[in-house]
VOSE-139142 format. One record per residue (C-alpha): residue number from 1; x, y, z. Coordinates in steps of 0.05 Angstrom, whole numbers, always signed. Layout:
<atom i="NUM" c1="X" c2="Y" c3="Z"/>
...
//
This chain:
<atom i="1" c1="+3672" c2="+5687" c3="+919"/>
<atom i="2" c1="+3613" c2="+5726" c3="+893"/>
<atom i="3" c1="+3657" c2="+5787" c3="+880"/>
<atom i="4" c1="+3706" c2="+5745" c3="+840"/>
<atom i="5" c1="+3650" c2="+5717" c3="+797"/>
<atom i="6" c1="+3624" c2="+5788" c3="+784"/>
<atom i="7" c1="+3693" c2="+5812" c3="+765"/>
<atom i="8" c1="+3705" c2="+5753" c3="+718"/>
<atom i="9" c1="+3637" c2="+5760" c3="+685"/>
<atom i="10" c1="+3648" c2="+5835" c3="+674"/>
<atom i="11" c1="+3716" c2="+5820" c3="+645"/>
<atom i="12" c1="+3687" c2="+5770" c3="+596"/>
<atom i="13" c1="+3632" c2="+5818" c3="+575"/>
<atom i="14" c1="+3682" c2="+5874" c3="+564"/>
<atom i="15" c1="+3729" c2="+5829" c3="+524"/>
<atom i="16" c1="+3671" c2="+5809" c3="+478"/>
<atom i="17" c1="+3660" c2="+5884" c3="+466"/>
<atom i="18" c1="+3725" c2="+5883" c3="+426"/>
<atom i="19" c1="+3690" c2="+5840" c3="+373"/>
<atom i="20" c1="+3639" c2="+5865" c3="+324"/>
<atom i="21" c1="+3574" c2="+5856" c3="+362"/>
<atom i="22" c1="+3503" c2="+5881" c3="+351"/>
<atom i="23" c1="+3485" c2="+5947" c3="+385"/>
<atom i="24" c1="+3438" c2="+5912" c3="+433"/>
<atom i="25" c1="+3498" c2="+5875" c3="+463"/>
<atom i="26" c1="+3532" c2="+5941" c3="+480"/>
<atom i="27" c1="+3468" c2="+5965" c3="+514"/>
<atom i="28" c1="+3466" c2="+5900" c3="+554"/>
<atom i="29" c1="+3538" c2="+5911" c3="+575"/>
<atom i="30" c1="+3521" c2="+5981" c3="+598"/>
<atom i="31" c1="+3464" c2="+5956" c3="+643"/>
<atom i="32" c1="+3505" c2="+5897" c3="+670"/>
<atom i="33" c1="+3566" c2="+5942" c3="+679"/>
<atom i="34" c1="+3525" c2="+5991" c3="+719"/>
<atom i="35" c1="+3497" c2="+5935" c3="+762"/>
<atom i="36" c1="+3563" c2="+5898" c3="+771"/>
<atom i="37" c1="+3606" c2="+5958" c3="+786"/>
<atom i="38" c1="+3553" c2="+5984" c3="+835"/>
<atom i="39" c1="+3553" c2="+5918" c3="+873"/>
<atom i="40" c1="+3629" c2="+5919" c3="+874"/>
<atom i="41" c1="+3628" c2="+5991" c3="+900"/>
<atom i="42" c1="+3578" c2="+5972" c3="+955"/>
<atom i="43" c1="+3620" c2="+5914" c3="+980"/>
<atom i="44" c1="+3684" c2="+5956" c3="+976"/>
<atom i="45" c1="+3651" c2="+6008" c3="+1021"/>
<atom i="46" c1="+3629" c2="+5952" c3="+1068"/>
<atom i="47" c1="+3702" c2="+5928" c3="+1072"/>
<atom i="48" c1="+3726" c2="+6000" c3="+1081"/>
<atom i="49" c1="+3765" c2="+6000" c3="+1016"/>
<atom i="50" c1="+3749" c2="+6072" c3="+998"/>
<atom i="51" c1="+3796" c2="+6078" c3="+938"/>
<atom i="52" c1="+3767" c2="+6015" c3="+906"/>
<atom i="53" c1="+3696" c2="+6039" c3="+920"/>
<atom i="54" c1="+3710" c2="+6106" c3="+886"/>
<atom i="55" c1="+3740" c2="+6072" c3="+826"/>
<atom i="56" c1="+3679" c2="+6025" c3="+820"/>
<atom i="57" c1="+3631" c2="+6084" c3="+826"/>
<atom i="58" c1="+3669" c2="+6119" c3="+770"/>
<atom i="59" c1="+3664" c2="+6057" c3="+727"/>
<atom i="60" c1="+3590" c2="+6050" c3="+743"/>
<atom i="61" c1="+3579" c2="+6122" c3="+721"/>
<atom i="62" c1="+3620" c2="+6112" c3="+658"/>
<atom i="63" c1="+3582" c2="+6049" c3="+637"/>
<atom i="64" c1="+3512" c2="+6073" c3="+659"/>
<atom i="65" c1="+3462" c2="+6069" c3="+601"/>
<atom i="66" c1="+3419" c2="+6129" c3="+616"/>
<atom i="67" c1="+3464" c2="+6187" c3="+596"/>
<atom i="68" c1="+3511" c2="+6156" c3="+546"/>
<atom i="69" c1="+3584" c2="+6176" c3="+545"/>
<atom i="70" c1="+3605" c2="+6182" c3="+472"/>
<atom i="71" c1="+3678" c2="+6161" c3="+469"/>
<atom i="72" c1="+3680" c2="+6129" c3="+401"/>
<atom i="73" c1="+3695" c2="+6056" c3="+386"/>
<atom i="74" c1="+3770" c2="+6062" c3="+392"/>
<atom i="75" c1="+3768" c2="+6097" c3="+460"/>
<atom i="76" c1="+3716" c2="+6048" c3="+487"/>
<atom i="77" c1="+3761" c2="+5990" c3="+465"/>
<atom i="78" c1="+3819" c2="+6022" c3="+503"/>
<atom i="79" c1="+3776" c2="+6032" c3="+565"/>
<atom i="80" c1="+3752" c2="+5959" c3="+560"/>
<atom i="81" c1="+3823" c2="+5933" c3="+556"/>
<atom i="82" c1="+3846" c2="+5975" c3="+616"/>
<atom i="83" c1="+3787" c2="+5954" c3="+659"/>
<atom i="84" c1="+3795" c2="+5880" c3="+640"/>
<atom i="85" c1="+3870" c2="+5883" c3="+653"/>
<atom i="86" c1="+3864" c2="+5915" c3="+723"/>
<atom i="87" c1="+3796" c2="+5899" c3="+752"/>
<atom i="88" c1="+3801" c2="+5824" c3="+770"/>
<atom i="89" c1="+3864" c2="+5838" c3="+811"/>
<atom i="90" c1="+3840" c2="+5902" c3="+845"/>
<atom i="91" c1="+3844" c2="+5918" c3="+903"/>
<atom i="92" c1="+3916" c2="+5893" c3="+910"/>
<atom i="93" c1="+3930" c2="+5841" c3="+962"/>
<atom i="94" c1="+3991" c2="+5844" c3="+1009"/>
<atom i="95" c1="+4050" c2="+5802" c3="+988"/>
<atom i="96" c1="+4087" c2="+5765" c3="+1044"/>
<atom i="97" c1="+4047" c2="+5803" c3="+1096"/>
<atom i="98" c1="+4071" c2="+5871" c3="+1074"/>
<atom i="99" c1="+4013" c2="+5919" c3="+1060"/>
<atom i="100" c1="+4016" c2="+5954" c3="+993"/>
<atom i="101" c1="+3984" c2="+6017" c3="+1021"/>
<atom i="102" c1="+3966" c2="+6044" c3="+1089"/>
<atom i="103" c1="+3895" c2="+6062" c3="+1107"/>
//
């Protein structure tokens, strides 16, 4: 339940980035993104979901506020949309008992 709340909150924060917001908001998103994706990576490692953990670590590094990644507004909007579109449903769940990938 906690992980779902983190994913939904990150998705809302990233969707709001598509609007014209003050610069301080984007800094807040970077800090919260680092924190949220780090927590998701930790729990993914605990559940032995290594692919998900690596993806979350990559996202935490991308959103970290200390050494800023300069992508430009358009590229950041594209990244935000991709993360919002895929993150709440990742890692995939088996359908009808058939695993989507083998560990």
